[in-house]
Backbone as XML, in Angstrom:
<?xml version="1.0"?>
<chain id="A" units="angstrom">
  <residue number="1" name="MET">
    <atom name="N" x="0.831" y="-1.192" z="0.000"/>
    <atom name="CA" x="0.000" y="0.000" z="0.000"/>
    <atom name="C" x="0.877" y="1.258" z="0.000"/>
  </residue>
  <residue number="2" name="VAL">
    <atom name="N" x="1.936" y="1.214" z="0.789"/>
    <atom name="CA" x="2.828" y="2.375" z="0.856"/>
    <atom name="C" x="3.543" y="2.552" z="-0.476"/>
  </residue>
  <residue number="3" name="ARG">
    <atom name="N" x="3.932" y="1.422" z="-1.093"/>
    <atom name="CA" x="4.610" y="1.495" z="-2.381"/>
    <atom name="C" x="3.686" y="2.089" z="-3.432"/>
  </residue>
  <residue number="4" name="LEU">
    <atom name="N" x="2.429" y="1.687" z="-3.413"/>
    <atom name="CA" x="1.458" y="2.208" z="-4.362"/>
    <atom name="C" x="1.274" y="3.710" z="-4.194"/>
  </residue>
  <residue number="5" name="LYS">
    <atom name="N" x="1.219" y="4.168" z="-2.943"/>
    <atom name="CA" x="1.077" y="5.600" z="-2.668"/>
    <atom name="C" x="2.296" y="6.362" z="-3.169"/>
  </residue>
  <residue number="6" name="ALA">
    <atom name="N" x="3.483" y="5.796" z="-2.953"/>
    <atom name="CA" x="4.714" y="6.447" z="-3.408"/>
    <atom name="C" x="4.758" y="6.524" z="-4.933"/>
  </residue>
  <residue number="7" name="GLU">
    <atom name="N" x="4.339" y="5.435" z="-5.595"/>
    <atom name="CA" x="4.329" y="5.439" z="-7.062"/>
    <atom name="C" x="3.308" y="6.445" z="-7.595"/>
  </residue>
  <residue number="8" name="LEU">
    <atom name="N" x="2.159" y="6.551" z="-6.937"/>
    <atom name="CA" x="1.149" y="7.516" z="-7.351"/>
    <atom name="C" x="1.677" y="8.939" z="-7.224"/>
  </residue>
  <residue number="9" name="GLU">
    <atom name="N" x="2.309" y="9.234" z="-6.104"/>
    <atom name="CA" x="2.856" y="10.581" z="-5.909"/>
    <atom name="C" x="3.950" y="10.878" z="-6.920"/>
  </residue>
  <residue number="10" name="GLU">
    <atom name="N" x="4.772" y="9.878" z="-7.241"/>
    <atom name="CA" x="5.833" y="10.075" z="-8.236"/>
    <atom name="C" x="5.228" y="10.337" z="-9.616"/>
  </residue>
  <residue number="11" name="CYS">
    <atom name="N" x="4.198" y="9.581" z="-9.981"/>
    <atom name="CA" x="3.546" y="9.787" z="-11.275"/>
    <atom name="C" x="2.893" y="11.165" z="-11.358"/>
  </residue>
  <residue number="12" name="LEU">
    <atom name="N" x="2.224" y="11.564" z="-10.280"/>
    <atom name="CA" x="1.602" y="12.890" z="-10.276"/>
    <atom name="C" x="2.646" y="13.999" z="-10.389"/>
  </residue>
  <residue number="13" name="HIS">
    <atom name="N" x="3.785" y="13.800" z="-9.748"/>
    <atom name="CA" x="4.858" y="14.791" z="-9.841"/>
    <atom name="C" x="5.383" y="14.865" z="-11.280"/>
  </residue>
  <residue number="14" name="LYS">
    <atom name="N" x="5.565" y="13.723" z="-11.920"/>
    <atom name="CA" x="6.051" y="13.711" z="-13.308"/>
    <atom name="C" x="5.029" y="14.339" z="-14.251"/>
  </residue>
  <residue number="15" name="ILE">
    <atom name="N" x="3.751" y="14.057" z="-14.026"/>
    <atom name="CA" x="2.707" y="14.676" z="-14.854"/>
    <atom name="C" x="2.715" y="16.185" z="-14.671"/>
  </residue>
  <residue number="16" name="ASP">
    <atom name="N" x="2.888" y="16.638" z="-13.443"/>
    <atom name="CA" x="2.956" y="18.078" z="-13.169"/>
    <atom name="C" x="4.145" y="18.711" z="-13.890"/>
  </residue>
  <residue number="17" name="GLN">
    <atom name="N" x="5.294" y="18.030" z="-13.906"/>
    <atom name="CA" x="6.465" y="18.537" z="-14.621"/>
    <atom name="C" x="6.195" y="18.630" z="-16.116"/>
  </residue>
  <residue number="18" name="ILE">
    <atom name="N" x="5.584" y="17.593" z="-16.679"/>
    <atom name="CA" x="5.303" y="17.582" z="-18.115"/>
    <atom name="C" x="4.329" y="18.698" z="-18.474"/>
  </residue>
  <residue number="19" name="VAL">
    <atom name="N" x="3.307" y="18.884" z="-17.649"/>
    <atom name="CA" x="2.316" y="19.929" z="-17.908"/>
    <atom name="C" x="2.966" y="21.305" z="-17.856"/>
  </residue>
  <residue number="20" name="SER">
    <atom name="N" x="3.834" y="21.521" z="-16.864"/>
    <atom name="CA" x="4.473" y="22.842" z="-16.768"/>
    <atom name="C" x="5.478" y="23.070" z="-17.892"/>
  </residue>
  <residue number="21" name="GLN">
    <atom name="N" x="6.129" y="22.018" z="-18.377"/>
    <atom name="CA" x="7.096" y="22.176" z="-19.475"/>
    <atom name="C" x="6.410" y="22.427" z="-20.805"/>
  </residue>
  <residue number="22" name="THR">
    <atom name="N" x="5.252" y="21.840" z="-21.008"/>
    <atom name="CA" x="4.565" y="21.984" z="-22.294"/>
    <atom name="C" x="3.716" y="23.243" z="-22.372"/>
  </residue>
  <residue number="23" name="GLY">
    <atom name="N" x="3.415" y="23.846" z="-21.232"/>
    <atom name="CA" x="2.656" y="25.092" z="-21.246"/>
    <atom name="C" x="1.155" y="24.911" z="-21.364"/>
  </residue>
  <residue number="24" name="VAL">
    <atom name="N" x="0.648" y="23.748" z="-21.010"/>
    <atom name="CA" x="-0.799" y="23.525" z="-21.076"/>
    <atom name="C" x="-1.455" y="23.654" z="-19.705"/>
  </residue>
  <residue number="25" name="GLU">
    <atom name="N" x="-0.808" y="24.362" z="-18.799"/>
    <atom name="CA" x="-1.358" y="24.539" z="-17.454"/>
    <atom name="C" x="-2.743" y="25.200" z="-17.441"/>
  </residue>
  <residue number="26" name="PRO">
    <atom name="N" x="-3.003" y="26.179" z="-18.299"/>
    <atom name="CA" x="-4.338" y="26.795" z="-18.236"/>
    <atom name="C" x="-5.485" y="25.831" z="-18.537"/>
  </residue>
  <residue number="27" name="ILE">
    <atom name="N" x="-5.245" y="24.793" z="-19.338"/>
    <atom name="CA" x="-6.328" y="23.862" z="-19.672"/>
    <atom name="C" x="-6.221" y="22.554" z="-18.899"/>
  </residue>
  <residue number="28" name="SER">
    <atom name="N" x="-5.276" y="22.454" z="-17.984"/>
    <atom name="CA" x="-5.088" y="21.243" z="-17.197"/>
    <atom name="C" x="-5.732" y="21.380" z="-15.831"/>
  </residue>
  <residue number="29" name="ALA">
    <atom name="N" x="-6.316" y="20.286" z="-15.362"/>
    <atom name="CA" x="-6.919" y="20.299" z="-14.026"/>
    <atom name="C" x="-5.855" y="20.311" z="-12.942"/>
  </residue>
  <residue number="30" name="LEU">
    <atom name="N" x="-4.632" y="19.952" z="-13.302"/>
    <atom name="CA" x="-3.559" y="19.926" z="-12.316"/>
    <atom name="C" x="-3.109" y="21.325" z="-11.904"/>
  </residue>
  <residue number="31" name="SER">
    <atom name="N" x="-3.477" y="22.321" z="-12.694"/>
    <atom name="CA" x="-3.060" y="23.678" z="-12.339"/>
    <atom name="C" x="-3.765" y="24.161" z="-11.077"/>
  </residue>
  <residue number="32" name="GLU">
    <atom name="N" x="-4.930" y="23.586" z="-10.781"/>
    <atom name="CA" x="-5.672" y="23.986" z="-9.581"/>
    <atom name="C" x="-5.176" y="23.269" z="-8.334"/>
  </residue>
  <residue number="33" name="ALA">
    <atom name="N" x="-4.647" y="22.055" z="-8.497"/>
    <atom name="CA" x="-4.199" y="21.250" z="-7.357"/>
    <atom name="C" x="-2.681" y="21.298" z="-7.276"/>
  </residue>
  <residue number="34" name="LYS">
    <atom name="N" x="-2.184" y="22.033" z="-6.345"/>
    <atom name="CA" x="-0.736" y="22.141" z="-6.166"/>
    <atom name="C" x="-0.313" y="21.334" z="-4.951"/>
  </residue>
  <residue number="35" name="GLY">
    <atom name="N" x="0.897" y="20.846" z="-4.987"/>
    <atom name="CA" x="1.423" y="20.072" z="-3.875"/>
    <atom name="C" x="1.040" y="18.603" z="-3.976"/>
  </residue>
  <residue number="36" name="VAL">
    <atom name="N" x="1.559" y="17.844" z="-3.045"/>
    <atom name="CA" x="1.273" y="16.415" z="-2.996"/>
    <atom name="C" x="-0.067" y="16.209" z="-2.309"/>
  </residue>
  <residue number="37" name="PRO">
    <atom name="N" x="-0.931" y="15.421" z="-2.916"/>
    <atom name="CA" x="-2.233" y="15.203" z="-2.271"/>
    <atom name="C" x="-2.069" y="14.443" z="-0.964"/>
  </residue>
  <residue number="38" name="THR">
    <atom name="N" x="-2.562" y="15.040" z="0.109"/>
    <atom name="CA" x="-2.443" y="14.380" z="1.410"/>
    <atom name="C" x="-3.673" y="13.564" z="1.733"/>
  </residue>
  <residue number="39" name="LYS">
    <atom name="N" x="-4.795" y="13.905" z="1.103"/>
    <atom name="CA" x="-6.026" y="13.154" z="1.343"/>
    <atom name="C" x="-6.442" y="12.471" z="0.051"/>
  </residue>
  <residue number="40" name="TYR">
    <atom name="N" x="-6.788" y="11.236" z="0.176"/>
    <atom name="CA" x="-7.275" y="10.478" z="-0.957"/>
    <atom name="C" x="-8.790" y="10.381" z="-0.846"/>
  </residue>
  <residue number="41" name="PRO">
    <atom name="N" x="-9.458" y="10.027" z="-1.921"/>
    <atom name="CA" x="-10.919" y="9.966" z="-1.867"/>
    <atom name="C" x="-11.407" y="9.084" z="-0.727"/>
  </residue>
  <residue number="42" name="LYS">
    <atom name="N" x="-12.514" y="9.478" z="-0.166"/>
    <atom name="CA" x="-13.057" y="8.750" z="0.976"/>
    <atom name="C" x="-13.999" y="7.639" z="0.532"/>
  </residue>
  <residue number="43" name="PHE">
    <atom name="N" x="-13.659" y="6.996" z="-0.576"/>
    <atom name="CA" x="-14.480" y="5.912" z="-1.096"/>
    <atom name="C" x="-13.927" y="4.558" z="-0.704"/>
  </residue>
  <residue number="44" name="ARG">
    <atom name="N" x="-13.007" y="4.519" z="0.249"/>
    <atom name="CA" x="-12.420" y="3.247" z="0.643"/>
    <atom name="C" x="-13.456" y="2.319" z="1.249"/>
  </residue>
  <residue number="45" name="TRP">
    <atom name="N" x="-14.529" y="2.838" z="1.791"/>
    <atom name="CA" x="-15.548" y="2.005" z="2.399"/>
    <atom name="C" x="-16.380" y="1.284" z="1.359"/>
  </residue>
  <residue number="46" name="ILE">
    <atom name="N" x="-16.397" y="1.757" z="0.103"/>
    <atom name="CA" x="-17.223" y="1.146" z="-0.937"/>
    <atom name="C" x="-16.774" y="-0.284" z="-1.228"/>
  </residue>
  <residue number="47" name="PHE">
    <atom name="N" x="-15.473" y="-0.512" z="-1.305"/>
    <atom name="CA" x="-14.984" y="-1.822" z="-1.705"/>
    <atom name="C" x="-15.330" y="-2.921" z="-0.703"/>
  </residue>
  <residue number="48" name="PRO">
    <atom name="N" x="-15.103" y="-2.729" z="0.591"/>
    <atom name="CA" x="-15.515" y="-3.791" z="1.519"/>
    <atom name="C" x="-17.017" y="-4.047" z="1.495"/>
  </residue>
  <residue number="49" name="TRP">
    <atom name="N" x="-17.816" y="-2.990" z="1.405"/>
    <atom name="CA" x="-19.268" y="-3.174" z="1.349"/>
    <atom name="C" x="-19.677" y="-3.900" z="0.082"/>
  </residue>
  <residue number="50" name="PHE">
    <atom name="N" x="-19.104" y="-3.491" z="-1.037"/>
    <atom name="CA" x="-19.447" y="-4.119" z="-2.318"/>
    <atom name="C" x="-19.125" y="-5.608" z="-2.289"/>
  </residue>
  <residue number="51" name="TYR">
    <atom name="N" x="-17.925" y="-5.942" z="-1.853"/>
    <atom name="CA" x="-17.539" y="-7.353" z="-1.839"/>
    <atom name="C" x="-18.297" y="-8.133" z="-0.771"/>
  </residue>
  <residue number="52" name="SER">
    <atom name="N" x="-18.634" y="-7.518" z="0.330"/>
    <atom name="CA" x="-19.434" y="-8.193" z="1.357"/>
    <atom name="C" x="-20.828" y="-8.502" z="0.829"/>
  </residue>
  <residue number="53" name="ILE">
    <atom name="N" x="-21.440" y="-7.533" z="0.187"/>
    <atom name="CA" x="-22.779" y="-7.736" z="-0.361"/>
    <atom name="C" x="-22.754" y="-8.806" z="-1.450"/>
  </residue>
  <residue number="54" name="CYS">
    <atom name="N" x="-21.736" y="-8.765" z="-2.301"/>
    <atom name="CA" x="-21.619" y="-9.781" z="-3.350"/>
    <atom name="C" x="-21.402" y="-11.167" z="-2.747"/>
  </residue>
  <residue number="55" name="ALA">
    <atom name="N" x="-20.572" y="-11.266" z="-1.714"/>
    <atom name="CA" x="-20.329" y="-12.560" z="-1.071"/>
    <atom name="C" x="-21.600" y="-13.085" z="-0.412"/>
  </residue>
  <residue number="56" name="ILE">
    <atom name="N" x="-22.343" y="-12.203" z="0.238"/>
    <atom name="CA" x="-23.600" y="-12.626" z="0.872"/>
    <atom name="C" x="-24.595" y="-13.080" z="-0.201"/>
  </residue>
  <residue number="57" name="GLY">
    <atom name="N" x="-24.670" y="-12.333" z="-1.283"/>
    <atom name="CA" x="-25.557" y="-12.730" z="-2.385"/>
    <atom name="C" x="-25.170" y="-14.073" z="-2.967"/>
  </residue>
  <residue number="58" name="PHE">
    <atom name="N" x="-23.877" y="-14.312" z="-3.140"/>
    <atom name="CA" x="-23.405" y="-15.598" z="-3.651"/>
    <atom name="C" x="-23.758" y="-16.721" z="-2.695"/>
  </residue>
  <residue number="59" name="LEU">
    <atom name="N" x="-23.560" y="-16.488" z="-1.400"/>
    <atom name="CA" x="-23.878" y="-17.519" z="-0.414"/>
    <atom name="C" x="-25.378" y="-17.807" z="-0.377"/>
  </residue>
  <residue number="60" name="VAL">
    <atom name="N" x="-26.200" y="-16.779" z="-0.518"/>
    <atom name="CA" x="-27.655" y="-16.983" z="-0.553"/>
    <atom name="C" x="-28.036" y="-17.819" z="-1.773"/>
  </residue>
  <residue number="61" name="LEU">
    <atom name="N" x="-27.474" y="-17.489" z="-2.930"/>
    <atom name="CA" x="-27.762" y="-18.271" z="-4.133"/>
    <atom name="C" x="-27.267" y="-19.705" z="-4.001"/>
  </residue>
  <residue number="62" name="LEU">
    <atom name="N" x="-26.100" y="-19.877" z="-3.423"/>
    <atom name="CA" x="-25.559" y="-21.222" z="-3.214"/>
    <atom name="C" x="-26.440" y="-22.010" z="-2.246"/>
  </residue>
  <residue number="63" name="TRP">
    <atom name="N" x="-26.853" y="-21.368" z="-1.152"/>
    <atom name="CA" x="-27.724" y="-22.028" z="-0.180"/>
    <atom name="C" x="-29.062" y="-22.398" z="-0.813"/>
  </residue>
  <residue number="64" name="GLN">
    <atom name="N" x="-29.600" y="-21.502" z="-1.636"/>
    <atom name="CA" x="-30.864" y="-21.764" z="-2.312"/>
    <atom name="C" x="-30.730" y="-22.949" z="-3.269"/>
  </residue>
  <residue number="65" name="ARG">
    <atom name="N" x="-29.615" y="-23.022" z="-3.958"/>
    <atom name="CA" x="-29.360" y="-24.127" z="-4.903"/>
    <atom name="C" x="-29.258" y="-25.459" z="-4.157"/>
  </residue>
  <residue number="66" name="VAL">
    <atom name="N" x="-28.570" y="-25.443" z="-3.012"/>
    <atom name="CA" x="-28.416" y="-26.660" z="-2.212"/>
    <atom name="C" x="-29.754" y="-27.048" z="-1.595"/>
  </residue>
  <residue number="67" name="ALA">
    <atom name="N" x="-30.532" y="-26.073" z="-1.168"/>
    <atom name="CA" x="-31.821" y="-26.353" z="-0.537"/>
    <atom name="C" x="-32.829" y="-26.913" z="-1.526"/>
  </residue>
  <residue number="68" name="ASP">
    <atom name="N" x="-32.714" y="-26.579" z="-2.814"/>
    <atom name="CA" x="-33.648" y="-27.062" z="-3.819"/>
    <atom name="C" x="-33.421" y="-28.525" z="-4.190"/>
  </residue>
  <residue number="69" name="ARG">
    <atom name="N" x="-32.271" y="-29.083" z="-3.819"/>
    <atom name="CA" x="-31.985" y="-30.486" z="-4.186"/>
    <atom name="C" x="-32.749" y="-31.385" z="-3.349"/>
  </residue>
</chain>
């Protein structure tokens, strides 16, 4: 997880360098966000819920299939 965060920050830094060298800052969304992002989207809760709901649904279908025999 830490490696992924470091790679993301490195990629964002390189993209920022490329944008500033090419002069497309006025039309880039990166011109508004300066610095290293310290907060990531708060959607981390979606993945556990999604997979939990899918697992429960799978187990219900499996139980229903076994119960029908």
